C-alpha positions in Angstrom: 31.2 -24.7 12.5 28.9 -24.2 9.9 30.3 -22.8 6.5 28.2 -20.1 4.7 26.3 -21.5 1.5 26.9 -19.1 -1.7 23.1 -17.3 -1.1 24.3 -16.5 2.4 27.2 -15.1 1.3 25.5 -13.5 -1.8 22.5 -11.1 -0.3 25.0 -8.4 1.7 26.6 -7.7 -1.9 23.3 -7.5 -3.9 22.1 -5.2 -1.1 24.9 -3.3 -1.4 24.4 -2.9 -4.4 20.6 -2.2 -4.6 21.4 0.3 -2.2 24.3 2.5 -4.6 21.1 1.6 -7.2 18.6 2.3 -6.3 19.9 5.3 -4.8 21.3 6.3 -8.4 18.5 5.6 -10.1 15.6 5.3 -7.4 12.9 2.6 -7.7 10.7 2.9 -11.1 14.8 4.2 -13.2 16.1 0.9 -11.6 16.0 -2.6 -12.8 16.7 -5.9 -11.1 19.0 -6.2 -14.2 21.2 -3.4 -13.0 21.1 -4.1 -9.8 22.6 -7.8 -11.0 24.8 -5.7 -12.8 26.5 -3.7 -10.4 26.6 -7.5 -7.8 28.4 -8.8 -10.8 25.1 -11.8 -10.9 22.7 -12.0 -13.1 19.2 -11.2 -12.7 18.1 -14.7 -12.1 20.5 -15.3 -9.2 19.2 -11.8 -8.1 15.2 -13.0 -8.1 16.3 -16.4 -6.5 17.4 -14.2 -3.3 14.7 -11.2 -3.7 11.9 -12.9 -5.5 10.7 -9.3 -6.7 12.3 -5.5 -7.1 9.9 -4.5 -4.0 11.6 -6.9 -1.8 15.2 -6.0 -3.0 14.1 -2.6 -2.6 12.6 -3.7 1.0 15.7 -5.4 1.5 18.2 -1.8 0.0 16.1 0.4 2.9 16.6 -2.0 5.9 20.3 -2.1 5.1 20.0 1.4 4.8 17.7 2.5 8.0 20.7 0.2 9.6 24.0 1.9 8.5 22.1 4.2 10.3 21.2 3.1 13.4 24.5 1.5 13.6 26.1 5.1 12.7 23.5 6.7 15.8 24.6 4.3 18.2 28.2 4.8 18.2 27.7 8.5 17.5 26.1 8.3 21.2 28.7 5.5 22.6 31.6 8.5 21.9 29.3 11.6 22.6 31.9 14.2 24.9 28.7 15.9 25.8 26.7 12.9 27.3 23.4 15.4 27.8 19.9 14.5 26.1 21.1 18.3 23.9 24.6 16.5 23.4 24.5 12.9 22.2 21.2 14.3 19.5 24.1 16.4 18.3 26.9 14.3 18.3 24.0 12.1 16.2 22.9 14.5 13.8 27.3 15.1 13.4 27.5 11.4 13.0 24.9 10.8 10.9 25.9 14.3 8.1 28.8 12.5 7.7 26.9 9.5 7.1 25.3 11.1 4.4 27.8 12.6 2.6 28.2 10.5 0.0 24.6 10.8 -0.8 23.7 7.2 -1.7 21.4 6.7 2.4 20.3 10.4 2.0 18.9 9.3 -1.7 17.4 6.1 -1.4 15.6 7.3 1.5 14.2 10.0 -0.6 13.1 7.6 -3.4 12.0 5.6 -0.9 9.4 8.9 0.1 8.5 8.8 -3.3 7.1 5.6 -2.9 6.3 5.0 0.0 2.0 4.5 -1.8 3.6 1.0 -2.4 2.5 -1.0 0.3 5.7 -2.6 1.1 8.0 0.1 0.9 5.4 2.4 2.8 5.9 -0.1 5.7 9.3 -0.6 5.4 10.4 2.9 5.2 8.0 3.8 8.6 9.8 0.1 10.3 13.0 1.8 9.4 11.9 5.2 10.9 10.5 4.2 13.5 13.8 2.2 15.2 15.6 5.8 14.4 13.0 7.7 16.5 13.2 4.9 19.2 17.2 4.9 18.8 17.4 8.9 19.3 15.6 8.9 22.0 16.7 5.8 24.2 20.2 6.7 23.6 19.9 10.4 24.0 16.9 10.1 26.8 15.6 13.5 24.9 12.2 15.0 25.0 9.9 14.2 22.6 10.2 17.3 21.2 13.6 17.2 20.8 13.7 13.5 19.4 11.4 15.4 16.9 13.2 18.1 16.3 16.3 16.1 15.4 14.6 14.3 13.0 13.0 17.1 11.4 16.7 18.9 11.3 17.4 15.7 9.5 14.9 15.9 7.2 15.5 19.9 6.4 18.9 18.2 6.1 18.2 16.1 2.7 16.1 19.1 1.4 18.9 21.5 1.5 21.6 18.7 0.1 18.9 17.1 -2.4 17.9 21.2 -3.8 20.8 22.4 -3.6 19.9 25.4 -1.7 23.3 26.0 0.3 23.8 27.0 -3.6 21.4 29.9 -3.2 22.0 33.5 -2.4 18.9 34.8 -1.0 17.7 35.2 2.1 15.6 32.1 2.1 18.0 29.8 1.4 19.9 31.3 4.1 17.2 30.5 6.8 16.7 27.4 5.7 19.9 26.6 5.8 21.4 28.4 9.4 22.8 25.8 12.0 22.2 22.9 10.1 25.4 20.8 9.4 25.7 19.2 6.0 29.1 18.1 4.6 29.7 18.0 0.6 
C-alpha cells in the first residue's frame, strides 16, 4: 500500500481553490498568489505543482468539466423518465442545480473569454467534447436534441450572468421561458 505524497494531496486543494478564484476574478484578474492564498500555501509551491498560470487555469477548467460530467452521469442514472428527452431533461435539471453556486458557471464564462490562449481554448474544447459525448451516449438522443441541450445550457449561462430574470420586458421573458436556473 502506497501513501500519497504531499504534492498529490495538495493538487485537489489547489485545483478547488483555483476554480473558486478564477471564477471570481477571471483569468486576467486572478494571480497565482490569489490561488495560493486561498489554498493556504505559498505561490512557489503552486508553481511547483502547476508550472504556469495557464496550466493552473487549465487544471481548474478540467476539474470544472469533471464535476459537470459526474453530475450529468449521476442524473442520467437516476432519471425517472428513461426516454432520450427524459434523460436530457434530468441532466439539465441536475446541471442547473450544480451551477447554482455560480463558480462552475463563471469559470466556463471566463474560459470562453480567453479561449484565444491556446492551452485554455484546447481545454475548453476538450471539456465541451466530453459533455457532448456524455449527453449523446447516456441519453441516446438525436444529434439535434443534444445540440439543443447544450444550447439551452449556454442560454442558461447568459440568463444568469446578465440577470435577465430580473428584467421585466417581453424580450427577457422570451429568452428565459422554460429555462431552469436556480438562484
